[in-house]
C-alpha positions in Angstrom: -12.3 -23.7 9.5 -8.6 -22.6 9.2 -7.4 -19.5 10.7 -7.5 -16.3 8.4 -3.6 -16.1 8.7 -3.5 -19.8 7.6 -5.7 -19.3 4.6 -3.6 -16.1 3.7 -0.4 -18.4 3.6 -1.9 -21.1 1.7 -3.3 -18.4 -0.9 0.0 -16.9 -1.2 1.8 -20.1 -1.6 -0.7 -21.4 -4.3 -0.8 -18.1 -6.4 3.1 -17.5 -6.4 3.7 -21.4 -6.9 1.4 -21.3 -9.9 2.6 -18.2 -11.4 6.2 -19.5 -11.2 5.2 -22.6 -13.0 3.6 -20.6 -15.9 6.5 -18.2 -15.9 9.1 -21.2 -16.1 7.0 -22.8 -18.9 6.8 -19.6 -20.8 10.4 -18.9 -20.6 11.1 -22.3 -21.7 8.8 -21.7 -24.8 10.6 -18.4 -25.5 13.9 -20.3 -26.1 12.3 -21.6 -29.5 9.7 -19.1 -30.2 9.3 -15.3 -30.1 5.7 -15.3 -30.2 3.9 -12.1 -29.0 1.5 -14.2 -26.8 4.6 -15.7 -24.7 6.0 -12.0 -24.1 2.4 -10.9 -23.1 2.2 -13.7 -21.0 5.3 -12.7 -19.0 3.9 -9.1 -18.8 0.7 -10.7 -17.3 2.5 -12.5 -14.7 4.6 -9.6 -13.4 1.3 -7.4 -13.4 -0.5 -10.2 -11.6 2.4 -10.2 -8.9 2.0 -6.6 -8.4 -1.7 -6.8 -8.0 -1.2 -9.7 -5.6 1.4 -7.9 -3.4 -0.6 -4.7 -3.4 -3.9 -6.8 -2.3 -2.3 -8.7 0.3 -0.7 -5.5 1.9 -4.0 -4.0 1.9 -5.6 -6.9 3.5 -2.8 -6.7 6.1 -3.5 -3.1 6.7 -7.3 -4.1 7.2 -6.3 -6.8 9.8 -4.2 -4.2 11.6 -6.9 -1.6 11.8 -9.3 -4.3 13.1 -6.7 -5.9 15.6 -5.4 -2.6 16.7 -8.9 -0.7 16.8 -7.7 2.4 14.9 -8.0 4.2 11.7 -4.6 3.8 10.4 -3.1 0.4 11.0 0.2 1.0 9.4 0.8 4.3 11.4 -0.4 2.4 14.8 1.9 -0.5 13.9 5.0 1.8 13.3 4.2 3.6 16.4 4.2 0.3 18.3 7.5 -1.0 16.7 9.2 2.4 17.4 8.1 2.2 21.0 9.4 -1.3 21.4 12.7 -0.4 20.2 12.2 -2.6 17.0 14.3 -0.2 14.8 15.3 -2.9 12.2 11.7 -4.4 11.9 10.4 -0.7 11.7 12.7 0.1 8.9 12.0 -3.0 6.9 8.2 -2.5 7.4 8.6 1.0 6.1 10.5 0.0 3.1 7.8 -2.5 2.4 5.2 0.1 2.7 7.0 2.5 0.5 7.6 -0.1 -2.2 4.0 -1.2 -2.2 2.7 2.5 -2.3 5.2 2.9 -5.2 3.5 -0.1 -7.0 0.1 1.3 -6.5 1.0 4.5 -7.9 
């Protein structure tokens, strides 16, 4: 069986590639038709991307909690990055965490 990280990668590529294909076809159809169903399809794709991003980040948090043996994986990961002097990576991680939290709420 593939490792979990390999499966997550494959799942991500599959989901995002499929959504991109549907989005491209829908945008092409919108060039000749203003059907409500096409607009709804684009809205659905955007919502699906949000759900996917939040879900992947939640799975990542669960993995951190398990591997770091802690209650709050993000807090522990940020502490490790801070102690290691990985300032840029810490800032990027925090930005992503805030963005996902904004999507959730």
